N, C-alpha and C positions, 0 to 999 in steps of 0.2 A: 397578527391579530389576537385579541384575548376571547376564551371560551365562552358559551352562553350555556347556562344550564336550562335542562330540558325538564319538564314536569308535567306527566300525564296522570290524570285522574281516572283510577281505575273503579268504576263503578259497579257495586253488587248488592241488590236488594236493599235490605235497610242497615246495611254495615259487613263488614269483614269477618270481625270477630263471630265465631262459631255460635255464640249466644247473643249477636245483635238482637235479634225478633224478639228476645225475651226481656229486654230492658227497656226501664221505663222513659227511656228520651227517644225511642222508635215507635213506627206504628207498623205492625207487621203486615195491615191490610194494604197498604202502600206498596208492597212489591208487585201487585196488579194493576197500579195505577200510573197511566203514562205520564200525569201531570207532577209524580214524585221525581223519575229521571228527567223529565224537562227542566224542573226546578234545579236537579243539581246540576244540569248540563249549563243553564245559567249562571249558575255560583261557581263554576270552574272558569267559565269564559270569564267573568268579573275579576277572577285572578288571575287571567292573561294566560292561564294554563296551554299547553301546546294542544293536548288533545284530551277526549274520553274515550275510555277504551272499555268494551263489553267481552266478556268470557261466555262460553258456550259448553255444552254438551249434548251427546243426543240420547241420554238416555235419564230416567228417572233416577235420581241416586239411589243408592242401598239403605237409607236410613232415614226415608222420607217421614217416617212418625215422628222424628225430633228435629228434622234440619227443615229451614226454609228452603223451597225451591225456586229458581228461576222461572218464569212465567212467558218472557217474551224473547223471540227469535230474533237475535241482535240485528241483523241488518235492516228488518223490518220497524223494530224499536228506533235505530239512529236516523230513519228516514224521518220519524217524527221530529227526533231531535234538532234535526237540520232545518227544518222549519221554523223553529222557536230562538235560532243561534246564528250568528253573522260570520264569526272568524272560526272557533274551536275547532281541533279536527276530531274524525269520527270514525273510531277504529273497530272493528268487529272481528270474532274471532270465527274462521269456518275452517272445519276440516278435510285434507286433501285425500283423506282415506274413506270418507263415506259422501263425497260429491261429486262432480262430472267438471272437467274443466270450463267449459261452455258456459254451462248456468251461472259458475260462481264470476267469472269473466264479466259475465253479463250485468249480473247485479251489482259488482263494485263498480263498473264502469256507470252506470245508473246512478248508484248513490254519488259518485263522484260529479257528474253532471247536477244532480239534485241540490247539492250543497254546494254547486260552486269552487270543486276544488277541493273538498277536505277528507277525503274518504280514504281509510286505511286497512288493510289486512291483516289480521294476526294469524298468520299460516301456524296450523299444527296438524298434527297427526294422529290425533286421540290416544286413549289410553287404557279403557275400560273394555272388556269382554262385553259386560251389557250393552254396550253402543251396537258390537257386531250383530248381537241377536235381536236387533230393530234392522238388520239391511240384509237377510237372507244369508248372514254365515253363522257358523256353530262357534268359530272362536275368532278371536283377534289375531289379526296379521303379526308374525314377527317383527320387532323393533326394528331392523334393518330394512326388511322389504316396506315396511312403511315410509319410510325415508327416501327410498328408491322410486317408490311411485309419488312422493311428494315433491322430489327434485322434477321428474318428467311434468308433473302436473302445473308447477310455478312456470316451466318453460312453454307450455301449450298456453297457459293464460296470458303471457307475456306476448307471443307472436298473436292473440289474438286483440288484444288492445292495440296492437301497431298494425293490424290489417287495414286499417283506416288511418290513412295518411292524415295529419293535421288541417291539410288544404281539399281534401275529398270533397266537403259539402260545397256546390257551388250555388244551390238556392237562387238559381236563373230563373226567374217567372216569365219572363216574357220570351226567352226561348224553351222554356217548358224541358228544363236541367238540374235535377235536383243533386246528384252527384258525379263526380268525373269517377267513370268507371275503370279508367287508368291507375287510380289513387285508392283503389278498395280490392283487396287482396285475399284470395284463397291462401290458407296457409299450409294445407296439404302434408299435415303432422299423421307420421304413422310411428309408434314406437312401443314398447314392452307392452305397457298400461293402455294405453290409448291412439284412437285412430280419430283425426278431426280435421274434416274438411275446411271449414270458415267460408267466408269472413265472418267476424262478429256481426250481429245485427244491432249494434249501438255504436256509434261513431267512437274515435279518439276520446278518451276520458280529457278534461281539462289538465289533468296533473302529468299528461302521457302516461301512466298510470299510477294505481293507488300508490299510497306508502306502504311497503313490504315490511312486516314486522314479523320475528321470531320469537317464540319462548319454549324453551328446553337447553338444557347445560349439559345434556350427556356429549360423549364425543361424535357420536351422529349429527347432534344437533349443533353442536359447534361448525362442525363442518359444513352443514347445511346454512348455517348463519354467514359464514364466512363467505359463500357464494352467491347468496339472495338479498339478506335482509338488511335493511337499512336503520332498523331499531332492534334491539334485543331485550326482552325481558325476561329479567333472570332474579335468581334467589340465591342470596349468599348471608351467612350469618356472622362473619368476620372480617374485619376490614382485609386482612393477609388473604383469606378466601377470595375476596372482590377485587383484588389488585390481581391476583394469580389468574383468575377466569377474564378478567379485563386485558392483560397480557395476551394472553393465549389466543382470545378471538382478534385481538388486531394482529398478531401473528400470523393466523391464518389468513385474515383478510388480506394483507400482503401478499400471503403465498398464491392467493388464488386471484391476483393481478388486481387488487380494486383498491382503492383510498381507502385507509383506515379511518379518516377523519370523517369519511361519510358513513360511517356504521355506528350508530349512538346506541351505547349501553346505559340501561336502565335498571338497575336492582328495585325491585320491591321494598317497601317499606310503610311500616305498619305504624303510624305516629298516635300514639293516646296522650293527648294534650290537657295539659291542667295549668290553672293559674300559678300553682307552685309544683315542686317535684311530688310533694305528698297528695296534692290532689290528683296529679295524673295515676298516681300509683294505684290510690286507694279506687278511681275508675276502673282499672287494669284487674283490680281484686275484684270489686263489684260482676266483671264482666267474666272472670273465670268462675265464681262460682255459681254462676247460672250456666255452665257447661253441663249437659246431658252426660254421663260416663258412658252410658250404653251406646250414644250414639257416638261419640268420639272415640270408643274402642272399636266400634264398627269402621269408623272412617281408617285408625291406624292398623286396622287389622288388613283393610283393602290395599291400603299404600305399604304394606311391607310385605303381605303375601303370608303372613303369618298369624294365625287364630288367635286373639290375645282374650277374647270373651271367658269369662270365668278365672282368669289369673287374679291375682290379689294386685289392686290399684298399687300400694305402698309397696309392691315389692318390684324385683329390678326387670327392667327389658331383657325378655329373653334373647338369645343368641338369634341372630337373623341371617338369614342366605345371602351367598356370595352373589354381588351385583352381576354377574354373567348371566344368573338363572330369572333375572327380572324383564319382562316385556314390558311394562307399562310404563311411568314417568320416571327413567331411569335416576335422571338428576336428582330429582326432589326424595328418591328414597335414600340415594347416596346421603344426600343433606341431613335426613332425620337420624339413619345410622351414626352418622360422625357425630350429630348434636347429641345423642343419648349416651354414647361412649365416653365424648370427651367431656362431657357436664356429669358421667356416671347418674343419670335420671332416672327415678322411678317411673313406673307407667302414668302415674298420675302425673306426676312433674312434666311428663312429655307429651301428654295429652293437652296439658294446659298450657306448654309451651308453644303448641300447634295451633290452639284454639284461635290465637290471635292472628295469625297470619298465614297459616298452613306450610308452612315450613320460610317464610319471608321473615325478616328481621322487624319484631316489633320493638318500637323505642316509646317509652314512658317518661314524660318529662314536661317542662315549660316550653313557649314558644322558642326560647333563646337556645333551650339544649337540643330541639329537634333540628334548628337552623345550621347547629354548631355540627350534628353529625352528616347533615347534608354537606356542609361544605367542606369536612375532612375527606368525605368520601369521593367528592368531586374533585377537589386539590390534590389527592395521594393517588391519583391514576386508578380509582376503582368504579368509578362512575361519570358517564357525562350527564346524567340528570337521574331523575326517579320515577319509578313506577309506584304513585300514592295509593293506599290502601286505608282509607280512614274505618275504624273499627264501627262506627257510629254514622249511619247516613240521616238526614242532611248533616247533623249536628258536626262530626268530625271533620266533613269538608268545609264547611264554614267557618271552622276556628283554624283550619291550616291555611285557607284565603287571607282570613281577617289578621290573623297572629304571625303566621311563618313567613307567607308571601313579603309582607311588608319588611322584614327582617333580611330576607334574600336581596331584595331591592337596594336596600341601605347598604348592605355590602358589596354592591355593584355585580352580583351574581345572576339577576335575574331581570327580565325585561320591563318595564313599567307601562307600555302598550304594545300590542299588536303592531309590527311593521310591514309584514307580508300578509296575504289573503288566504293563500292555498295552507294546505299542512305541509307539503316539502318546505314551504318558506318560512315555517315557523320553525322545522326542525334544520334550516339551514341546507338545504340538499336541493342539488340541480333537477331541472324538468329533462327526464332523458327522452332523448330522441328516439323516434322510430328507426326501427331495423329498415325499412326502406328508404329513409332520407339519409341513414348513415351509408347505404350502398349507392343512393347516388353520389353523394361527395366521393368517393373512390372511384365511381366511373367518369366521373366529370372532367 
């Protein structure tokens, strides 16, 4: 059976480029307009993309003076997108560090019911100390501790989604029976971080459980993805790095007793599209010229843990700490360090490279060149699809849907129309049986 490319549209404000909100092709006022995001979702659905995805953070960014901020909580916004679309998947980021399993399981079950089976959860552990300060903590928990909590968090959420069996709803008006209480179960979970009785007060979701997505490429992140994830958002700069990550994740997935074909790897790609390569490069240069150095230095300082303010922009990137001392985004930190060292970048060059995709690969070119890069990574064992990050919105998403997607279809890599109804069906993934159904099969 031939593989099918998977494409997710990562929606972020008015574009992924650091300076998108300053470019004349965007309107920064739309970041607080639900109609903007509804338009983006419809554009992505017109291109038969698998899903749209919203990132999230739980604190105001460190450079709010110069950088546009997200306005909406993702699950709330996705509920409004569900109302104006019919097929496209809806993936929200929710942290396991600053939430509780019952609330999160209930919200995703609700979104899955509201959308007819299109919900997905991007599982993150959060990365910034300023988030801890909003949740009664003086500092961010250690990296490994966050992942241990995340594992138990997801285990509890799965138990809660399974706590209603598929046929638990009876709805017998004559007999006055709403639910078969023999098929609604307390989960009785007691662990290191959580004690949860259950059951969930929302019946089992249409997909059984939402699609489980993970973003993070550290050693802890890969191990977590191998155990739980069904799609992985990742960042690599080179084909060789992409192939190495892909192979390692699939290897660990097999070691965890799971089918590697059921875990989809989607590196980020920020396509700067022009009618010619010269036009694409000119657009990339326009955006880079709009970067506010003060903001970019603040972002880079936070990412590296080294205060770079005051250093000459055209000077070299200074020596950076060892990875073992980093407690935030370890994989992104390593990517930035390797990029700076490999290409011997100055500070100005590094903030320019990061401005387009925050460490994700930026590709400037014609639609044919963008399609070539997607096909190369897909065919050479580096990706099952891509997390598409347009630098400008809606312009960049329209250009991708109208000019790149048709080329991928012509090459036999991508669907012409939706063949399924749920997000799991878009990704070619089975609907998981509940733990109670599996238990009955064993005892039958």
